[in-house]
N, C-alpha and C positions, 0 to 999 in steps of 0.2 A: 504494500500500500504506500503510495507516495507521501512524503512529508510535505504538507502544505503550509508549514509555519514559515513566515517571512523572516529572513536572516540578514544581518548586516555583514557584508563581506569586503575584505580588503585584499587587493591583488597587487603585488609588486611586479614590475616588468609587464605591465598591462597594456602597453601601447600596440603591441604586435604579437605575432606568433601564438604560442600556447596560452599566454595570458589573455590576449584579445579573444581568442576562441572560447576560452572558459568564461570570460565576462559575458559574452554574447549568449552562450548557452544558459548560464544561470539567470540572466535577466529575462530570458524568454519563457522561463518556467511559470506555471500558474501561482507559485508561492509568492510572487511579487517581491523578490529579494531586492535589497539595495546594495550597490557595488561602488566602491571607491578605488580608483586606479592610481598607481604611482609609477613613474618611469623617468628616466633621465633624458629621453628624446622628446623635447617640448613640442615640436611640430607634429610628430607622429601621434603623440598622446592627445593633443588637442583635436586632431582629425578623428581619432578613434572615438573619443567621448562625444564630440559635438556633431560629427557627421555619421560615422559608421553606426554608432549606437544612439543616434538622435531619437529614434522611436521610444527609447526608454529614458529620455532626458530627465524627468523628475526623480528618477531613481539611480542616476549615475553621476558621479563627479570625479574630480581628479586634481592632482598637483604634481609638479616636477620635483625631483630630488636626486641628488648624487648619493647613493647608498654607501659610498666609501667615506662619508662625512657624518659623524655621529650626531652633530647638532642638526644637520639637515634631516636626518632620520627622525629625530624627536619632533621637529617642526612639522614634518609631513604627517606623522601619526596623529599629532594634535589636530591638524586640519581634517584628517579622516574622521577622527572621533567627533569633531564638531558637526560635520555633515551627517554622520550616522547617529546623532543624538546621544553621544557619550557611551555607546555600547558597541563593541566589536565582537561578533559571534564567530567569525571565521577569518583566519589569516592564511593566505596562500603566498608563501615565499617562493616566487617564481623568477625574480630578477637574477641575472647572472651573466657571466661571460660565456657565450655559447660556443665560441671557437674551441675546438677540442685540442688543437696542436699548438706547441710553441712556434712562434714566428720570428722572434728576435735572434740576431746572430745567425748561426748555422742551423737553428731550429732544434737543437738537442740540448739536454741538460748539461752536456759537457762544456757548452759555451757559457761563460760568466754573464753574457748579455741577457740570458734568460732570467736572471735573478729578479729584475724589476717586474717581469711578466709573472713570475711565480708569486710575488707579493700582491699583484693585482688580482690574481685568482683567489688567493686567501682572503683578501679584504672584501671582494665582491661576492664570491660564491659561498663563503663559510662565515666570515665575521658578520656580514650584513644580515643574513637570516637570524643570527643570534641577537643582534642589536635591535632589529625590527621587532622580533618576538618580545624582547625585554620591554621595549617601549609600549607594546600593546597590552601587557599584563594588567595594568590598572583598569583598562576598559573591558577586559575579559573577566576580571574578578567580579564585576557587577553581575554577570551571569551566574557565577557560582553562588553568590549571596542570595540571588532570587530563588535558586533551587533549594538551598539549605533552609530558606525561610518557610518552606512548605512542610512543616514538621509532621502534620497529620498524614500527608501522602507518603512521606518517608517511612513512617511507622508501618505502613502497609506494603512496603516494598515497591512503591510506584515511582521511585526516582528514575527519571529518564535522562541518561547521561548525555544524550545529544543536545540537551538544553544548555550545557556548559560550553565554554570556549573551545575552539578547535584550531590547531595550527597544522598546516600541511606544507611540508618542504617539498619542492620539486627537485629531484636529483636526476639520475640517469642510470641506465643499465651499465654505463661505463664505470660505475662504482665497483663493478665486479669483473669486467673484462676490459681489455685495452688494446690499442694499437701503439706502435712506437711513438715516443715523444709527446705523450699525453699526461705527463706527471702532474702538471698544474691542475688540469681539468679533472683527471681521475682521482687525485688525492682529495680535492675539495668535495667532489660528489660523494666519495666514500666517507669523508668526514661528516657529511650531513646525516649519515646513518647513525653514527655515534651520538651526534647532537640530538637526533630524534629520540633515541632510546633514553638518553639522560633527561631530556625535557619531559618525556612522558611520565617518568618517575617523579621528578620535581613538580610537575604541573598538577599532580593530584591535589596538592594543598590548596590550589586555587580553582579546582574544578575544571582544569584545562587538559584536553587530550592533545597528543601530538603524534602525527604519522608522516610517512614519506611516500611519495609516488615517484617511481623511476621509469620514465619513458624510454623506449627504444628509439628506433629510427622513425621519428615523427616529422613528416614534411609540412612545414608551415610557411614556406617561402611566399605563398599567396596571401597570407594573413597580414596584410598591410595596405596602405593607401594605393601603392602601385598595383597590387593584386586586385583591389576593388575596381581600379580603372580598367584593368584587362577584362574583368567580368562585365563591367558596363559596356565596354566595346563590343563584346560578343553579343550583347542584347540590343545594341544600337541605342543605348541610353547614356545620358550624362552622369546620372547618379543611380544607385540601386539601394533598395531596402534589404537588409540582411536576411530576413526570414520569409521573403516571398519565394514560392516554390521554384519559379524559373531562375531566381538568383542563386538559390542553393544548388540547383542542377548545374548552372554555369560555373559556379565556384568549384564543384567537383570535377568538371571538365578541365579547368585550369590546374587543379591539383593533380589530376591524372596525367596531364601533359608534361609534368615535371619529371616523370620517371619512365624508364623502359621496363619491358617485361622481366628482364633478368633481375632488376632491383626488387620487383614485387615477388618474384619466385623465391628469393632468398628468405623470405619471411614464411614460417610455417603457417601463419594465418592467411597467407595468399596475397598479401598486399602490404605496402608501406603504411605506417600509421598516419592518422589525421589529428588535427588539434581537438576535434570533437571527442576522440577516444580518451584523451586525458581529461577533458571537461567532464565527461560522464563519470570517470573515476573519482574526480574531485567531488562531484555531487554525491556519490555513494559514501565516500569516506567522511564527509562533513556531517552526514546524517546517521552514521553508524556508531551509536553511542557506546558499544562494547568493544570497539577497536581502538587501541592506543599502543604506541611504541612499535608499530609495525611498518614494514615496507611493502608496498603494492607495486609489483613490476608490471608495466603495461608495454610490452615490446613485441606482441604477436608471436611470442615463442622464440624470437631470434637468439636470445642468450642461451638457449638449450641446444643449439645446433652444433654438432661436433665438426670441427674444421680440420683436425689433423688427419693425414692420410691413413 
């Protein structure tokens, strides 16, 4: 049975890609969720919130922030809490450096030039989720207090843990498998697993659950303004509304055109992932009150494929 309770949701890295697809999915649900987006790309973020998600305008807002700056994080979370009425139900820590490989110097950890790149991975992919979560605790504790205040219901075992706060870290199946020269990306995505487990244990004192979703190869190149323009061009329009049937079909055509049959065939599920696959996993986890401290791998089975001869 679907959960129809309206929730206040904060998504970092919400301007494009998985973040944008998740925001669109959650806003489209009958639950009437409210969503606040944070991203460092001001132009793309404004387009996402004001144009792509315009149909949900009363329930979506945004601010720009560099999540490598602690003060900027605190200011952004305060802005989110203000829009969301002082209560944050769900935090999706999605922002991060998405490039998997070192690019500085000769592109290997042998080259000292990669040291700065390593630091950037740590600050963006691991420290930022910790600091954003930390800044959200005061606004998530309000949820725990509301649940604990229902003493009569608690006596009868009716406590529903999905009413407490929920943190979801977006990691990667590269937390478990790797290509050469992915130390920065792989280490930080694996680090999120340790952070998830520790936060799940610590979070119980505030009624906060914490879980991690690890996408595999999810193609979201089209989840941006340029992708929308390509979709509009296919339909002979200047602008498109995201949930019109013909728009969704055209978006899938654009997505499919980004891959060959060989790329789809590598996935046991028979295709490369879409942003909607992760959005649906987020929807499930944020409503699953008895799941905490866990990793949900959404990779079409790719990480289970034996590659050695």
